[in-house]
Residue, then its C-alpha position, 0 to 999 in steps of 0.5 A: m599226135a594230138a587231134g584236139r585238146n583231149v584226144e590222143i591218136g597212137c598206133v599199134l606197133a606189131a611184128a607182122g608182115a607179108p607171108g613168109a617174112s622171117d622173125h628177124e625181118l618182122y622185128q627190123d620192120m617193126v623198128a622201122d615202123c616205130s621210126l616212121f610213126r614218130e616222124l608222122g607225129f604219132g605220140t604213142v605206140w602200143v605193143l602186143e603180147h602173144h606166144f608160140s605162133d606166127y600171130f604177132p610173135a612178141p612175148d615180152p612187152a616190157v623188153q620191147i618197150s624198154h628197147l624202143a624207149g631208149r631209141f625213141p625217147e620222145l614217144g609214149f608207149g602202151t600195151c594192148v595188152v599184157v596178159t596178166p595171168w601168164h606173169n608172176p605178179l611181183r616180177l611184172a610189178g618190178q618190170i613196170a617200176m623199171l619202165t617208169q624209171l627209164t622213160d619220162r613219157p606216158l605209159h599206158l598199160g592195158l591188161g587182159r586175160g588172154t583168149a588162146k587156150f593153147e597158150y594157157d596150156a603151155f604155161g601150165l595154167d587152167m584157162a577156167q581160172a583166168r578171171d580170178r588170176f587176172r584179178e589177183t595179179w592186178e591187186i598185187v600189181r596195184l599194191g606194188m605201185t604204191g611204193e609201200p611194203f605189202s603182203y597179199a593172200g589170194r586164192y591162187l596167188s600170195v605174197p606171204e612176207k611184206i615186201r616193197i617193189r624196187p626201184a620205186p615206181r614213178t606213177g605220175n605218167l603211169h596209166f592202167y586199163g582193163a581190156i573189155g570185149s563186151p558190155d558184160s565185162a565193163a562192170i567187172m573192170a569198174a569194180l577193179g578200178l580199171p578204166p576200159i581199153c576196147n577194140t572194135i569187136g561189135d558195132l558202134d552201138q555196142q561200143a557206146k553201151t560198153l563205155q556207158t556201162w563202165v561209166q555207170a558202174a564206176a560211178a556206183e563204185g565211187l570212182d572219179t572219172s573226170g579226166a579219164t582216158y578211154p582208149i579204143m583200137i581200130d583197124c585203119i585203111v585210108a585210100d583215095t576212095d571208099d571203094e578202093a579202101v574196101r577193096e584193100a580191106c577185102r584183099y588183106k584183112p581175111l589174112f588177119m582173120q585167118a591168122q586169128i582163127d589159126h592162133y586161137a583155135p576156137h573149135a578146140t576150145n569149150w567156150a560155153g564151159t570156160p567161165g568168163y569166155e562164153a561170148w567168144q564162141r559168137i565172136f570167133a564165129g563172126m571172125e571165121q566168116r570174115t576169112r572170106p573177102e565178101n564178109i569183110v565189107p560189112w565189117c569195114e563200116w565199124q573200122l576207119i576204112g575209106s577215103a580221108q573224108t569217110v575216115r574223118r567222119k567215122l573217127q568223129r563218131y567214136l569221139d562223140i560217144g566218149f573215146n579219147h585215145v584212138i589206137l590205129h591198127f595198120s600192122t596185121p598179118g599178111i600186110p607188106a610194110d610198104v602198104r601199111r606205111g602208106w595207110a599211116a602216112r595218108f592218115a597223118a596227112d589227110v585225116a589228123p590235120h582236120f581235127r582241131p581243139p574245141p572251144a571250152g566246154e564243147a565237144l571235139v569237132a572235125d572239119g569237113 
């Protein structure tokens, strides 16, 4: 769904549903969601990666995208995110190359480090090595995407003999991003040549600072940022009135917050002693507060939650600070399928049509 000349609106496609749903029901509903999103005009769907728990049980983004691309060839696909330290980099590069051959639509691949220590433990990896393993995996994948023979020697990962990824990747519609949870991470991703993919942890000022920091750091690295895509994932509830939307958020979103606390087990993780994760103790403290409905209300201010008019106004604020691919998040744990589909339909009918292409040289504007 194009909301203007330079803005794409997509949505998260997730294995999530009402409490007690079986995995088969979650996956059947997920495919049905994909069909609906296509019918509503969303051009890109974004999939997740999580392992070993009830929290979005979707362990293989490449398998998921290859299946969905065959069923819905007119859609673009993205990942938010592939947790690269958990992957063999050559296998990951091969999977990506295959996906580029199996679809002609854009592939937006967000890459991240992951935040659940028990997932790292299950894979036999030290979470303290996450930042270096992320960098080395990305460097190998980036070399693989050139289509040329390469070798690599890193601290943790190596490709000792020159190899070339087959099939040859088609990179014309391939876009990579690095997950950024705070302004502190922006310069790191810029140094790796990865544009940011963000979510709405923090208020609008923090989001603006993250994007500004990345742009400044990218310029210092000599990167060409003209025409760059800046995705952001935002929770979305559209209702008749602001009060109704906030009430629905207070009913459903504490379940999402509790699911995150259950999955990430923040009290069992030494955040201060895990390099690169120090900020997450504060982030999870806020998340834990929002397991109580009364604490959801202020959180709603930075999400696309409200009447259609309010959601249009909030969306415009994110566009004004530079984001140009909005990833709507309807499907979180605890939300029945009919409820989240109603929110998606209201957005498609009452929000998206109000965005129009701007005259040349002007910012995207919204009607009403």
